[in-house]
C-alpha positions as CSV (number, residue, x, y, z in Angstrom):
1,M,27.3,206.9,-67.2
2,E,29.7,204.3,-67.9
3,L,29.1,200.3,-68.1
4,I,30.0,197.9,-66.0
5,D,31.6,195.2,-68.1
6,G,31.1,191.7,-66.2
7,K,32.0,189.8,-69.2
8,A,35.5,191.7,-69.4
9,V,36.3,191.4,-65.9
10,A,35.7,187.8,-65.4
11,T,37.9,187.2,-68.7
12,E,40.6,188.8,-67.1
13,I,40.5,187.2,-63.7
14,K,40.1,183.8,-65.1
15,Q,43.3,184.4,-67.3
16,Q,45.0,185.4,-64.2
17,I,43.7,181.9,-62.6
18,A,44.8,180.1,-65.2
19,E,48.4,181.3,-65.1
20,E,48.6,180.5,-61.1
21,V,47.2,177.1,-61.9
22,K,49.8,176.5,-64.6
23,Q,52.5,177.3,-62.2
24,I,51.2,175.1,-59.4
25,V,50.8,172.5,-61.7
26,A,54.6,173.1,-62.9
27,A,55.4,172.9,-59.3
28,G,54.1,169.6,-59.1
29,G,50.9,170.8,-57.4
30,K,47.5,169.3,-57.9
31,R,45.2,170.6,-60.6
32,P,42.2,171.6,-58.9
33,H,39.0,169.9,-60.0
34,L,35.2,170.8,-59.6
35,A,32.3,168.7,-60.0
36,A,28.5,169.4,-60.4
37,I,25.5,167.8,-59.9
38,L,22.4,168.4,-62.7
39,V,19.2,167.2,-62.1
40,G,16.7,167.1,-65.0
41,H,16.7,169.2,-67.9
42,D,16.0,172.7,-66.8
43,G,17.0,175.1,-70.0
44,G,18.7,177.6,-67.4
45,S,20.4,175.0,-65.1
46,E,21.8,173.3,-68.6
47,T,22.9,177.1,-69.3
48,Y,24.8,177.6,-66.4
49,V,26.3,174.3,-65.9
50,A,27.8,174.4,-69.5
51,N,29.1,177.6,-68.7
52,K,30.7,176.3,-65.6
53,V,32.1,173.2,-67.2
54,K,33.4,175.6,-69.9
55,S,35.3,178.2,-67.3
56,C,36.7,175.2,-65.4
57,A,38.8,174.8,-69.1
58,E,39.5,178.4,-69.2
59,C,41.0,178.5,-66.1
60,G,42.9,174.8,-66.4
61,F,40.5,172.7,-63.6
62,E,39.4,169.4,-63.8
63,S,35.8,169.4,-64.3
64,T,33.4,166.5,-63.7
65,L,29.8,166.6,-64.9
66,I,27.2,164.0,-63.1
67,R,23.7,164.2,-64.6
68,Y,20.5,162.3,-62.9
69,E,16.9,162.8,-64.3
70,S,14.4,164.3,-62.8
71,D,12.8,161.2,-60.9
72,V,16.5,161.0,-58.8
73,T,15.3,160.1,-55.2
74,E,16.7,162.1,-52.4
75,A,18.6,159.2,-51.3
76,E,20.4,158.9,-54.0
77,L,21.3,162.4,-54.3
78,L,22.3,162.4,-50.5
79,A,24.5,159.2,-51.7
80,K,26.2,160.7,-54.5
81,I,27.1,163.8,-51.9
82,D,28.8,161.7,-49.2
83,E,30.8,160.0,-52.2
84,L,31.8,163.4,-53.2
85,N,32.5,164.6,-49.8
86,N,35.1,161.8,-49.1
87,N,36.8,161.5,-52.6
88,P,40.0,163.4,-52.1
89,E,40.2,164.0,-56.1
90,I,37.5,166.3,-56.1
91,D,38.3,169.8,-54.5
92,G,34.8,171.2,-54.5
93,F,31.2,170.4,-55.9
94,I,28.2,172.4,-56.5
95,V,24.4,171.1,-56.9
96,Q,22.8,173.3,-59.6
97,L,19.2,174.8,-58.2
98,P,16.4,174.6,-58.3
99,L,16.0,170.9,-57.7
100,P,12.7,169.2,-58.5
101,K,10.3,169.5,-55.7
102,H,10.1,166.1,-54.2
103,I,14.2,167.1,-53.0
104,N,14.7,168.7,-49.7
105,E,16.8,171.5,-51.3
106,Q,17.9,172.5,-47.5
107,K,18.8,169.0,-46.9
108,I,20.9,168.6,-49.5
109,I,22.4,172.2,-49.4
110,E,23.4,171.3,-45.7
111,S,24.8,167.5,-46.3
112,V,27.6,169.3,-48.6
113,S,30.6,169.2,-47.1
114,Y,31.0,173.1,-45.9
115,K,35.0,172.4,-47.1
116,K,34.0,171.6,-50.3
117,D,30.7,173.8,-50.7
118,V,32.3,176.5,-53.6
119,D,28.8,177.6,-53.8
120,G,29.4,179.2,-50.6
121,F,25.3,177.7,-49.1
122,H,26.0,175.4,-46.3
123,P,24.9,177.2,-42.8
124,I,28.8,176.8,-41.8
125,N,30.0,179.3,-44.4
126,V,26.9,181.8,-44.4
127,G,27.7,182.3,-40.7
128,R,31.4,182.5,-40.9
129,M,30.8,185.1,-43.8
130,S,28.3,187.3,-41.6
131,I,30.6,187.5,-38.7
132,G,33.9,187.9,-41.5
133,L,36.0,185.1,-41.2
134,P,37.5,183.5,-44.3
135,C,35.1,181.0,-45.9
136,F,33.6,180.5,-49.6
137,V,31.4,182.9,-49.9
138,S,28.3,183.1,-52.4
139,A,29.3,183.6,-56.0
140,T,27.0,186.4,-56.9
141,P,27.5,188.2,-54.3
142,K,31.3,187.9,-53.9
143,G,31.4,188.8,-58.2
144,I,28.9,191.8,-57.0
145,V,31.7,193.4,-55.1
146,E,34.6,192.3,-57.2
147,L,32.7,194.7,-59.9
148,L,32.8,197.3,-57.5
149,K,36.2,196.8,-56.2
150,H,37.5,196.3,-60.3
151,Y,35.7,199.9,-61.0
152,N,37.1,201.7,-58.1
153,I,33.5,202.2,-57.2
154,E,33.4,204.2,-54.0
155,T,31.1,202.2,-51.4
156,K,32.6,203.7,-47.7
157,G,29.7,205.3,-45.9
158,K,27.5,205.1,-49.0
159,N,23.8,204.4,-48.8
160,C,23.2,201.0,-50.6
161,V,19.5,199.5,-50.8
162,V,19.1,195.8,-51.5
163,L,15.9,194.9,-52.9
164,G,14.9,191.1,-52.4
165,R,16.2,189.0,-49.3
166,S,16.7,185.7,-50.7
167,N,19.5,183.6,-49.0
168,I,21.3,183.1,-52.3
169,V,21.8,187.5,-53.0
170,G,20.0,189.7,-50.9
171,K,20.8,188.4,-47.5
172,P,24.7,187.9,-48.2
173,V,25.0,190.7,-50.2
174,A,23.8,193.0,-47.6
175,S,26.3,191.3,-45.4
176,L,29.1,191.6,-47.5
177,M,28.1,195.1,-48.2
178,M,28.4,196.6,-44.3
179,Q,31.2,194.6,-43.4
180,K,34.8,196.5,-42.8
181,G,36.3,197.0,-45.7
182,T,33.3,198.1,-47.8
183,D,31.7,199.8,-45.1
184,A,28.4,201.0,-46.9
185,T,25.2,201.8,-44.7
186,V,22.5,199.0,-46.1
187,T,18.9,199.0,-46.3
188,I,17.2,195.6,-47.5
189,C,14.0,196.3,-49.1
190,H,11.5,193.2,-49.7
191,S,7.5,192.8,-50.6
192,H,6.3,194.5,-47.3
193,T,8.5,197.4,-47.5
194,Q,6.9,200.9,-47.4
195,N,8.1,204.0,-49.0
196,L,10.0,201.9,-51.5
197,K,10.6,204.5,-54.2
198,N,11.7,207.0,-51.6
199,I,14.0,204.3,-49.8
200,C,15.4,204.0,-53.4
201,K,15.8,207.4,-54.7
202,N,18.0,208.2,-51.5
203,A,20.6,205.3,-52.5
204,D,23.6,205.9,-53.7
205,I,24.4,202.3,-54.9
206,I,20.8,200.0,-55.8
207,I,21.8,196.2,-56.2
208,A,18.6,194.7,-57.6
209,A,17.8,191.2,-56.7
210,L,14.2,190.3,-57.1
211,G,13.8,188.4,-60.1
212,K,10.9,191.0,-61.3
213,P,11.7,191.9,-64.9
214,E,12.1,195.9,-65.9
215,F,10.9,196.6,-61.5
216,V,13.7,199.9,-61.1
217,T,12.3,202.7,-63.0
218,A,13.8,206.1,-63.5
219,D,11.7,207.7,-61.2
220,M,13.2,205.4,-58.4
221,V,16.7,206.3,-59.2
222,K,18.7,209.5,-57.7
223,D,21.1,211.1,-60.6
224,G,24.7,209.5,-60.5
225,A,23.3,206.2,-58.4
226,V,25.4,203.2,-59.1
227,I,22.9,200.1,-60.4
228,I,23.8,196.5,-59.8
229,D,20.9,194.6,-61.8
230,V,21.0,190.8,-60.7
231,G,17.9,190.0,-62.7
232,T,18.2,187.4,-65.2
233,T,14.2,186.6,-66.3
234,R,13.4,185.2,-69.7
235,V,10.5,187.0,-71.2
236,P,9.2,186.0,-74.6
237,S,10.5,187.7,-77.5
238,T,9.9,188.1,-81.2
239,E,13.1,189.7,-81.5
240,T,15.4,186.5,-81.3
241,K,15.5,183.1,-82.7
242,S,14.9,181.3,-79.6
243,G,11.8,183.3,-78.9
244,F,13.0,185.1,-75.5
245,K,15.0,187.1,-74.2
246,L,16.6,187.9,-71.1
247,K,15.3,190.9,-68.7
248,G,17.0,192.5,-66.1
249,D,15.1,194.0,-62.8
250,V,16.0,197.4,-63.9
251,K,14.0,198.9,-66.7
252,F,18.0,199.9,-68.7
253,D,17.1,201.9,-71.4
254,E,15.5,204.9,-69.0
255,V,17.5,204.2,-66.2
256,A,21.0,203.9,-67.6
257,P,20.9,207.7,-68.4
258,K,20.7,208.8,-64.9
259,C,23.7,206.6,-63.4
260,S,27.2,207.0,-63.2
261,Y,27.5,202.8,-63.1
262,I,25.0,200.3,-64.2
263,T,25.5,196.4,-65.2
264,P,23.5,195.2,-68.3
265,V,21.8,192.1,-68.7
266,P,23.0,189.9,-69.8
267,G,27.1,190.4,-69.6
268,G,27.1,192.4,-66.1
269,V,26.7,190.3,-63.1
270,G,26.1,187.1,-64.4
271,P,30.1,186.5,-65.8
272,M,31.1,187.4,-62.3
273,T,29.0,184.7,-60.5
274,I,30.6,182.0,-62.5
275,C,33.9,183.5,-62.2
276,S,33.7,184.1,-58.3
277,L,33.3,179.7,-58.2
278,M,36.6,179.5,-60.1
279,I,37.8,182.1,-57.5
280,N,36.5,179.6,-54.8
281,T,37.6,176.3,-56.5
282,L,41.0,177.7,-56.8
283,A,41.2,178.2,-53.0
284,A,39.2,174.8,-52.5
285,G,42.1,173.5,-54.5
286,K,45.0,175.3,-52.6
287,K,43.3,174.6,-49.3
288,I,43.2,178.4,-48.3
289,Y,40.1,178.3,-46.1
290,Y,39.6,174.6,-44.9
291,R,41.9,171.5,-44.6
């Protein structure tokens, strides 16, 4: 069993980005600039955004954090998004999800210009990705594929089971895994899937993105399988000062011995999600996909 070290891979990629940014700036080019909108004080969102700002500094990007209290109106948020869409200094921006219930998340996602949508959530980017056109690819699915490539894990013709059908991870990663170049045979499983255990036991690669702690157990995994655990659920713990710890969707201790490769939680997919956002921001700054 080999542990897939997402943190190490992300560090390597960010160093490569930083070197490229140095060259761009030295040649008189513009330093990429990422903006982030954060609404409220959700603990998870605070951590994610802080890590994104830190990663921007490591990559040599400029970054701007725009904060609102949780009672911000939808109209105020839409006005700020329109301002960022039309600001030539901002190459890409994100609106950290989830948002308060009085705000229509889909409306917010669609209001972000697809040319600056470095999260890869806009329907135009999602549509372009699904047919293999250049675009901003959603960060977590992009990070998963980068990890598989980095470790030279064979995907061509392999049976890949995706657990979960969310718009942010499940659907896009399934699309990426079946496209030319990756060439996996993909099965998407969800809450209404029958014979789930048998489907998983036939999988060469399992991508678990359910948000259900320790859902995948050893009896669902065949020997030599590759396990990509996307889950990051905070559960109470007496072992940590914070009073909680992160659990993945995979019961790591009992599943790991059966695997050829497995991602830990934390330190697996998470760092690659932020790293992929940095890759997208560099592409936005260079106007690689859209002008």
